[in-house]
C-alpha positions in Angstrom: 19.9 1.5 -7.1 17.4 1.4 -4.3 15.4 4.6 -3.7 14.8 5.7 -0.2 11.5 7.5 0.4 9.7 8.9 3.4 5.9 9.1 3.9 3.7 11.0 3.5 4.2 11.1 -0.2 4.9 14.4 -1.9 4.4 15.2 -5.6 8.2 15.2 -6.0 8.5 11.7 -4.6 5.6 10.4 -6.7 7.0 11.9 -9.9 10.4 10.3 -9.2 9.0 6.7 -9.1 9.0 4.4 -12.1 7.7 0.9 -12.7 10.3 -1.6 -11.5 12.1 0.8 -9.0 13.2 -0.9 -5.8 12.1 1.3 -2.9 12.4 1.3 0.8 9.9 3.3 2.7 10.3 4.9 6.2 7.6 6.8 8.1 3.9 6.1 8.6 1.8 3.7 6.6 -1.7 2.5 7.3 -3.2 -1.0 7.0 -6.6 -1.7 5.5 -8.1 -4.8 4.0 -11.5 -5.5 2.5 -13.8 -4.8 5.5 -11.9 -1.6 6.4 -12.1 -0.4 2.8 -15.8 -0.8 2.8 -16.1 1.3 5.9 -13.6 3.9 4.7 -15.7 4.4 1.6 -18.9 4.7 3.7 -17.1 7.2 6.0 -15.4 9.1 3.2 -16.9 12.4 4.1 -15.4 12.1 7.6 -12.8 9.3 7.5 -11.0 8.2 10.7 -7.6 9.2 9.2 -6.3 11.8 6.9 -5.9 10.1 3.6 -4.1 13.0 1.8 -0.7 11.9 0.6 -0.8 8.7 2.7 0.0 5.0 1.9 -2.4 2.1 2.6 -0.8 -1.3 3.0 -3.3 -4.1 2.2 -2.4 -6.2 5.3 -4.1 -7.7 8.3 -1.3 -8.3 10.8 -1.2 -11.3 13.1 -0.9 -10.8 16.9 2.5 -9.6 18.1 5.0 -11.9 19.7 6.5 -10.7 23.0 8.7 -7.7 22.4 7.5 -7.0 18.9 4.9 -4.5 17.6 3.2 -7.0 15.3 3.4 -10.7 14.2 3.4 -11.6 10.6 2.5 -8.6 8.4 2.4 -9.8 4.8 0.5 -8.2 1.9 -2.9 -9.4 0.7 -4.2 -9.6 -2.9 -4.8 -6.1 -4.0 -7.4 -6.7 -6.7 -10.1 -7.1 -4.1 -9.6 -3.5 -3.1 -10.0 -2.1 -6.7 -13.7 -1.4 -6.3 -13.0 0.9 -3.4 -10.0 3.0 -4.5 -11.9 5.6 -6.5 -13.2 7.5 -3.5 -9.9 7.0 -1.6 -7.8 8.4 -4.4 -10.2 11.3 -4.8 -9.7 12.0 -1.0 -6.0 12.2 -1.6 -4.5 8.7 -1.1 -1.2 8.6 -3.0 0.2 5.1 -2.4 -0.9 1.5 -1.9 1.1 -1.6 -1.1 -0.1 -5.2 -1.7 0.5 -8.1 -4.0 -0.6 -9.0 -7.5 -1.9 -6.9 -10.4 -4.5 -4.3 -10.4 -7.5 -3.9 -12.8 -7.4 -1.6 -15.8 -9.9 0.7 -14.1 -7.8 0.9 -10.9 -4.7 1.7 -12.9 -6.5 4.4 -14.9 -7.7 5.9 -11.6 -4.1 5.8 -10.2 -2.9 7.6 -13.3 -5.7 10.2 -13.1 -5.0 10.9 -9.4 -1.2 10.6 -9.6 -0.9 7.7 -7.2 1.4 4.7 -7.2 1.0 1.1 -6.3 3.8 -0.9 -4.7 4.2 -4.6 -4.4 5.6 -6.3 -1.4 6.9 -9.9 -1.4 4.0 -12.3 -0.6 4.8 -15.1 1.8 7.4 -13.0 3.6 5.2 -11.5 6.3 7.5 -12.4 9.1 10.4 -10.8 7.4 8.4 -7.7 6.4 7.3 -7.3 10.1 10.9 -6.7 11.1 10.6 -3.3 9.4 7.6 -2.3 11.5 8.8 -0.4 14.5 5.4 0.4 16.1 1.7 -0.4 15.5 -1.4 1.2 16.8 -5.0 0.4 16.0 -6.5 3.8 14.9 -9.9 2.8 13.5 -12.5 0.0 13.4 -11.1 -2.1 16.3 -14.1 -4.4 16.1 -12.6 -5.7 12.8 -9.8 -7.4 14.7 -6.8 -8.0 12.4 -8.7 -6.1 9.6 -8.9 -2.9 11.7 -6.9 0.0 10.5 -3.4 0.1 12.0 -0.9 2.9 11.9 2.6 1.4 11.3 5.8 3.3 11.8 8.2 1.6 9.4 11.9 1.8 8.7 13.3 0.7 5.3 10.2 -1.2 4.3 11.1 -2.9 1.0 8.7 -2.7 -2.0 8.8 -2.4 -5.8 6.9 0.1 -7.9 4.2 -1.9 -9.8 2.2 1.0 -11.2 3.5 4.5 -11.7 1.8 7.8 -12.4 2.5 7.4 -16.1 0.1 4.4 -16.2 2.8 1.8 -16.6 2.3 -1.7 -15.1 5.1 -4.0 -14.1 3.0 -7.1 -14.7 2.3 -6.1 -18.4 5.9 -5.0 -18.9 7.2 -8.3 -17.5 5.1 -10.3 -19.9 6.3 -8.2 -22.9 9.9 -8.7 -21.9 9.4 -12.5 -21.6 7.6 -12.8 -24.9 10.3 -10.9 -26.8 12.9 -13.6 -25.9 
């Protein structure tokens, strides 16, 4: 069964999510890639957006086609952001969306701060963009596609990869495979 959630994330929502859950998200999510993460950490005492209970999507959208809010908007590899998530989680960030596994340190920080990591399908950026209803650059416009965008999304499809219990879909998947 697919779980429908709305951002910002509440404690009730976070507690209800388990590794492997298929989820569709509606509401606001923010984009940030490597360069934006570096600046967010530098600006953590006065960030350009309220991080509490929010979701960051590791994405650098391509320019919009006529009549669309964005072009392709697929996930980027999340592990590159691991070195930055400590201060962001401490500031209240509750969700991240990307692709690929996270480091042990990042997973431990997510567990400590009760945050979740979702994976989106890599290579499906054009399809994922169909769930983005509006996009506005809200910070660091000089970074171009790596600037921070505010996306309003409707039924954005993801899977829970790391939950607040510290479980990891990548490790659990390997265990299941090896048992066969």
